C-alpha positions in Angstrom: -31.5 157.5 186.4 -30.3 158.0 182.7 -27.8 155.9 181.6 -24.2 157.7 181.0 -22.5 156.8 177.7 -19.0 157.5 177.1 -19.7 159.6 173.6 -22.6 161.1 172.0 -22.4 162.3 168.4 -25.1 164.4 166.9 -25.6 165.0 163.3 -27.9 166.0 160.5 -26.4 163.5 158.4 -25.3 160.3 159.7 -25.0 157.2 157.4 -27.1 154.5 158.8 -28.4 151.3 156.3 -26.8 153.1 153.8 -28.7 156.4 153.8 -27.8 159.5 155.5 -30.4 160.8 158.1 -30.3 162.7 161.4 -29.5 160.7 164.2 -27.6 160.7 167.8 -25.0 158.0 167.9 -24.2 156.9 171.6 -21.0 154.8 172.3 -19.8 153.0 175.7 -16.9 150.6 175.8 -15.8 151.4 172.5 -19.1 149.9 170.9 -21.9 151.7 169.3 -24.8 151.0 172.2 -27.7 153.3 170.7 -28.7 155.2 167.8 -31.8 157.6 168.5 -33.3 161.1 167.0 -31.2 164.1 166.7 -32.2 165.6 169.8 -32.6 162.4 172.0 -31.6 163.0 175.6 -28.6 160.8 175.8 -26.5 161.6 179.2 -22.9 161.1 178.2 -19.3 162.2 179.4 -18.8 163.9 176.1 -21.2 165.2 173.3 -20.3 166.3 170.1 -22.8 168.1 167.6 -21.4 168.2 164.0 -21.6 171.5 162.1 -24.0 171.2 159.1 -21.2 171.0 156.6 -19.9 167.7 158.1 -21.6 164.4 158.1 -20.8 160.9 160.3 -19.6 157.9 158.5 -18.0 154.5 159.7 -14.1 154.6 159.8 -12.7 153.3 156.7 -11.3 149.6 156.5 -8.1 149.6 154.2 -7.3 146.0 153.5 -4.2 146.6 151.4 -1.2 148.8 153.4 2.3 148.1 153.3 3.9 149.2 156.7 7.2 147.7 156.3 8.0 147.4 160.0 10.0 145.6 161.2 13.2 145.9 158.9 12.6 148.6 156.5 11.1 150.9 158.9 12.8 153.9 157.3 10.2 153.2 154.5 7.1 153.4 156.8 6.5 152.2 160.3 3.7 151.6 162.5 3.8 154.7 164.0 3.6 157.1 161.0 1.3 154.6 159.1 -1.2 154.5 161.6 -1.1 158.5 162.5 -1.5 159.1 158.6 -4.2 156.5 158.3 -6.4 158.2 161.2 -5.8 161.5 159.5 -7.3 160.1 156.2 -10.4 158.4 158.0 -9.0 155.1 158.1 -9.4 153.2 161.4 -8.6 149.6 160.5 -5.5 148.4 158.4 -4.5 145.3 157.3 -0.5 144.8 156.9 0.6 142.9 154.0 3.3 140.4 154.6 6.1 141.6 152.3 8.9 144.7 152.7 9.6 144.0 156.0 11.9 141.9 157.2 11.3 139.1 157.8 8.4 138.8 155.8 5.4 137.6 157.6 5.5 133.9 156.3 6.1 132.2 159.7 4.3 132.4 163.1 7.2 133.7 164.5 7.5 136.5 162.0 3.8 137.2 162.8 4.7 137.6 166.2 7.3 140.0 165.3 4.7 142.2 163.7 2.3 142.1 166.5 5.2 143.1 168.8 6.1 145.9 166.5 2.6 147.4 166.2 1.2 146.8 169.7 2.8 150.0 171.1 2.6 152.2 168.4 -0.7 151.7 166.1 -3.1 154.8 166.5 -5.7 152.3 164.5 -6.7 148.9 164.3 -4.0 146.5 162.7 -4.5 143.1 161.2 -2.0 141.1 159.3 -1.6 139.0 156.1 0.3 136.1 155.8 2.6 135.4 152.7 2.8 132.3 150.5 6.1 131.9 148.8 7.8 128.9 147.8 9.5 127.9 151.3 6.3 128.6 153.1 4.1 125.9 151.1 3.0 123.1 153.4 3.1 125.3 156.5 0.4 127.8 155.8 -2.0 126.5 158.4 0.0 127.3 161.0 -0.2 131.2 160.2 -3.7 131.1 159.5 -4.2 129.4 163.0 -2.1 132.2 164.3 -4.8 134.6 162.9 -3.5 135.8 159.6 -6.1 137.2 157.7 -5.4 135.1 154.5 -2.3 134.6 152.0 -0.7 136.7 149.8 1.4 135.4 146.8 2.7 137.1 143.9 2.8 135.6 140.3 5.8 137.7 139.2 9.1 139.0 141.0 7.9 141.0 144.0 10.9 143.2 143.9 12.3 142.0 147.3 14.5 138.9 147.3 13.2 137.5 150.5 9.7 137.4 149.0 10.0 135.3 146.2 7.1 134.7 143.6 5.2 131.3 143.0 5.4 129.6 139.7 2.1 128.5 138.1 2.4 124.9 139.6 3.1 126.6 143.1 0.2 128.6 142.8 -2.1 125.5 142.4 -0.4 123.9 145.1 -1.0 127.2 147.5 -4.5 127.0 146.3 -5.2 123.7 147.0 -3.5 123.8 150.5 -5.3 127.1 151.5 -8.9 125.6 150.4 -8.3 122.7 152.7 -8.6 124.9 156.0 -10.9 127.2 154.3 -8.6 130.1 154.1 -8.2 132.8 151.4 -5.5 133.6 148.6 -4.7 137.2 147.6 -2.5 137.5 144.6 -0.5 140.0 142.9 -1.5 139.2 139.0 1.0 139.6 136.7 2.4 136.9 134.2 6.4 136.9 134.6 6.5 135.4 131.0 4.6 138.2 129.5 6.7 140.6 131.6 9.8 139.2 130.5 8.8 139.2 126.5 7.4 142.8 126.9 10.5 144.1 128.3 12.3 143.7 125.0 11.9 146.5 122.7 13.7 146.0 119.4 16.0 143.7 121.0 17.0 146.2 123.8 15.5 146.4 127.4 13.0 149.2 128.4 14.5 151.9 130.6 14.7 155.5 131.1 12.2 158.3 132.1 9.5 157.7 129.3 6.2 156.7 131.0 4.6 155.2 128.3 7.5 152.9 127.5 7.2 152.1 131.1 3.5 151.0 130.7 4.5 148.9 127.5 6.9 147.0 129.5 4.0 146.0 132.1 1.3 145.3 129.3 -2.6 144.4 129.9 -1.7 141.0 129.1 0.4 140.2 132.0 -2.8 140.9 134.0 -4.9 139.1 131.4 -2.8 135.7 131.9 -2.2 136.1 135.5 -6.1 136.3 136.0 -6.5 133.4 133.8 -4.2 131.1 136.1 -6.2 132.3 139.0 -9.4 131.6 137.8 -8.3 128.1 136.6 -6.9 127.2 140.4 -9.8 128.6 141.9 -12.1 126.6 139.6 -9.9 123.1 140.2 -9.4 123.8 144.2 -12.4 125.9 145.1 -10.3 128.0 146.9 -11.4 131.8 147.8 -9.0 134.1 145.9 -8.8 137.7 145.5 -7.4 139.5 142.7 -5.3 142.6 144.1 -5.0 146.1 142.5 -6.7 145.3 139.3 -5.1 147.8 136.9 -6.3 146.3 133.3 -10.0 146.8 132.2 -9.1 144.2 129.5 -9.2 141.5 132.3 -12.7 142.3 133.5 -15.0 140.0 130.7 -13.0 136.8 132.2 -13.3 138.3 135.7 -17.2 138.5 134.9 -17.3 135.1 133.1 -15.7 133.5 136.7 -17.8 135.4 139.1 -21.2 134.3 136.6 -19.8 130.6 137.2 -20.0 131.2 140.9 -16.4 130.9 141.4 -15.3 132.5 144.7 -13.4 135.7 143.4 -13.3 139.1 144.5 -11.4 141.9 142.9 -10.1 145.4 144.1 -8.6 148.3 142.5 -7.0 151.3 144.1 -7.4 155.2 144.3 -4.5 155.9 141.8 -6.0 153.9 138.9 -9.1 155.7 139.6 -7.6 159.2 140.0 -4.7 159.5 137.4 -3.9 158.3 133.7 -1.2 157.5 131.7 -1.5 160.7 129.6 -1.2 163.0 132.4 2.0 161.4 134.0 4.9 163.2 133.4 8.2 161.5 132.0 10.5 161.0 135.1 7.5 161.4 137.5 8.4 158.0 139.3 6.0 158.9 142.1 3.4 157.6 139.9 5.4 154.4 139.4 3.4 151.4 140.4 3.0 147.6 139.3 0.7 147.1 137.7 0.9 150.6 136.2 -1.6 153.4 135.9 -2.9 152.8 132.3 -5.1 155.2 130.0 -8.0 157.5 130.5 -10.2 155.0 128.7 -9.2 152.2 130.9 -9.8 154.4 134.1 -13.5 155.3 133.0 -13.8 151.2 132.5 -12.5 150.4 135.8 -15.2 153.2 137.3 -18.0 151.6 135.5 -17.0 148.2 136.7 -17.1 149.2 140.4 -20.3 150.9 139.8 -21.7 147.8 138.6 -20.3 145.5 141.4 -17.8 143.4 139.2 -15.2 145.3 141.1 -15.8 144.4 144.7 -13.8 147.1 146.9 -11.3 149.7 146.8 -8.1 149.6 148.8 -5.1 152.2 148.8 -2.0 149.4 148.4 -0.1 152.1 150.4 3.4 151.3 149.4 5.9 153.7 150.4 10.0 154.0 150.2 12.5 156.5 150.7 13.0 159.4 148.5 16.2 158.2 147.5 14.9 154.9 146.4 11.9 156.7 144.7 13.7 159.4 142.8 16.8 157.0 141.9 18.4 157.3 138.6 17.3 160.5 137.3 13.6 159.4 136.8 14.5 156.0 135.4 11.1 154.1 135.6 12.6 150.6 135.6 15.0 151.3 138.4 13.0 153.5 140.6 10.9 151.9 143.2 7.5 151.2 142.5 4.7 151.9 144.7 2.3 154.7 145.5 1.9 156.4 149.1 -1.7 156.9 149.3 -3.0 155.8 152.8 -3.9 159.2 154.2 -5.8 160.4 151.1 -7.1 157.5 149.4 -10.7 158.0 150.8 -10.8 161.8 149.7 -9.3 160.8 146.3 -11.8 158.4 145.5 -14.8 160.6 146.8 -13.4 163.3 144.5 -13.6 161.2 141.4 -16.8 159.8 142.4 -18.3 163.1 143.1 -17.4 164.4 139.7 -19.1 161.2 138.0 -22.5 161.7 140.3 -21.6 158.5 142.5 -22.9 159.2 146.1 -20.8 159.5 149.1 -22.8 156.5 150.5 -21.6 154.3 147.7 -17.8 155.2 148.1 -18.0 154.5 151.9 -19.9 151.0 150.9 -16.7 150.4 148.6 -14.0 151.4 151.1 -15.6 150.6 154.6 -18.9 148.0 154.3 -17.5 145.8 151.8 -13.7 145.9 152.8 -15.0 145.0 156.3 -16.9 142.3 154.9 -14.3 140.7 152.5 -12.0 140.6 155.3 -14.5 139.3 158.2 -14.5 141.8 160.2 -18.1 141.8 161.1 -17.8 144.6 164.0 -16.6 147.1 161.6 -17.9 149.1 158.3 -21.0 150.3 159.6 -23.1 152.7 162.2 -25.1 150.0 163.9 -25.8 148.9 167.4 -23.3 146.6 168.6 -20.6 147.6 166.0 -17.2 149.3 167.0 -17.3 153.0 167.5 -15.2 153.5 164.7 -16.5 156.9 163.3 -15.3 159.8 161.0 -16.6 163.4 161.0 -16.2 164.0 157.3 -16.7 167.4 155.6 -17.5 166.2 151.7 -17.6 169.5 150.2 -14.4 170.7 151.6 -11.8 171.3 148.7 -8.1 171.4 149.3 -4.9 171.0 147.8 -3.0 167.9 148.7 0.6 168.2 149.6 3.2 165.6 150.2 4.8 167.7 152.8 1.9 167.9 154.8 1.3 163.9 155.2 2.1 162.2 157.9 3.7 159.1 156.3 7.3 158.9 157.0 8.4 159.9 153.6 7.1 162.8 152.1 6.5 161.5 148.7 3.0 161.0 146.8 1.5 160.9 143.5 -1.4 163.1 145.1 0.9 166.0 145.6 -0.6 169.1 144.0 -4.1 167.3 143.5 -7.1 169.3 143.9 -9.1 166.9 146.2 -12.7 167.4 147.9 -13.6 165.9 151.4 -11.6 166.6 154.5 -11.6 164.5 157.8 -12.6 166.5 160.7 -12.2 163.9 163.5 -11.7 160.5 163.6 -12.7 158.4 166.3 -11.3 154.7 167.0 -13.5 152.8 169.7 -15.0 156.3 170.7 -11.7 157.6 171.5 -10.6 160.6 169.1 -7.2 159.7 167.5 -7.2 162.4 164.8 -8.5 165.7 165.3 -7.8 168.6 162.2 -5.7 171.5 163.3 -4.3 169.7 166.1 -0.8 170.4 167.1 1.4 168.8 164.3 -1.8 167.0 163.4 -0.9 164.5 166.0 -3.6 161.6 167.6 -5.6 163.6 170.2 -4.7 160.5 172.6 -1.8 158.1 173.1 -1.9 155.2 170.8 -5.1 153.3 171.1 -5.2 150.8 168.3 -5.9 147.2 168.7 -4.4 143.9 167.0 -6.7 141.8 165.1 -6.7 138.5 164.1 -8.9 136.5 161.8 -11.9 135.0 163.3 
């Protein structure tokens, strides 16, 4: 008697070993257990055959998401964030340690995160820990409890409960983390440069002028901070990751550090690849983020660095807030909350930009799934392969649509991508072989009750 599988998905184009080919993918117990020819005679509880305009790809792994629960759940929360993730083809997120109260800087706070996420998550969720001055010396306990690594700010984070590290504290954190083989991830802007740059003819920058805002957070802030990170890696051997790189001017020193063999990785974000300073209107604080979106020439250099492999991965840096905070003070960029809500649209946005530049879809999947999974140590994710988790996405790569903030599943309907013309729609998202999003379902709700699992570093 033929073995029965839970789910079989058949498609003319399945992304396997970096290439699309016709195949049938069979799952059982949440894992891919067989891959065969398109017409293989599998006996399954459910069989889905994708239409010719859809391809089957592994679920996206987003390693940079601010869920903000507990404590600031009016900004976002695990229920809304993970529903939005599923709608965007994202099957795994790793939650950042700040903007929640308490921040994830202790074992107790990590447990509170897990308790909040467990009954609500529609996708799999892992957690970063935080390195702040008061947590130095006790990071190993959070590491041992399963945190994927430790985030540090080198400039003020924007929330009082997550203070930044001074340069000597960065080196102390790097040494401590290196001793237990952990990972340090860093928001790289230098506070001394920012303080100097904030002064314009003796007065502080402020108001709705976007180019003034960019001038207040210059490339040099990233360059100097990254130089400190490189030196910390060189002196301690710690593995370090540079978050949300916006400045292409920092690329030469990153290239030199990698050529030296230093264990450094780098990410950029969909908004830096999609927008440019020239196109951002004054008062358009939905585009505010730190470091800022820079000019079009800078954007193209980021694309080139991705293609060359100098930038390793793309992650959303989904960082929402309430509308009141985002649009506060009549469009004053210095006073509005900084952060882009991009989780649901990140994959489509990057694919839109890549497609326009002749970059194939399989490369975008590598940046946002295969390599992000590898970066986080998630060996079961990021690929369609026997033994991998059955996290799958039916994706229509040529389907065009106009992004609408009101249609997003994020808690607060604010997005820099509102009104953008994008290409690539998610039709179905399966988590461990179970559908968690189906396009056109009532209210675009998950097709099942939340089934997301809590992930720990292994």
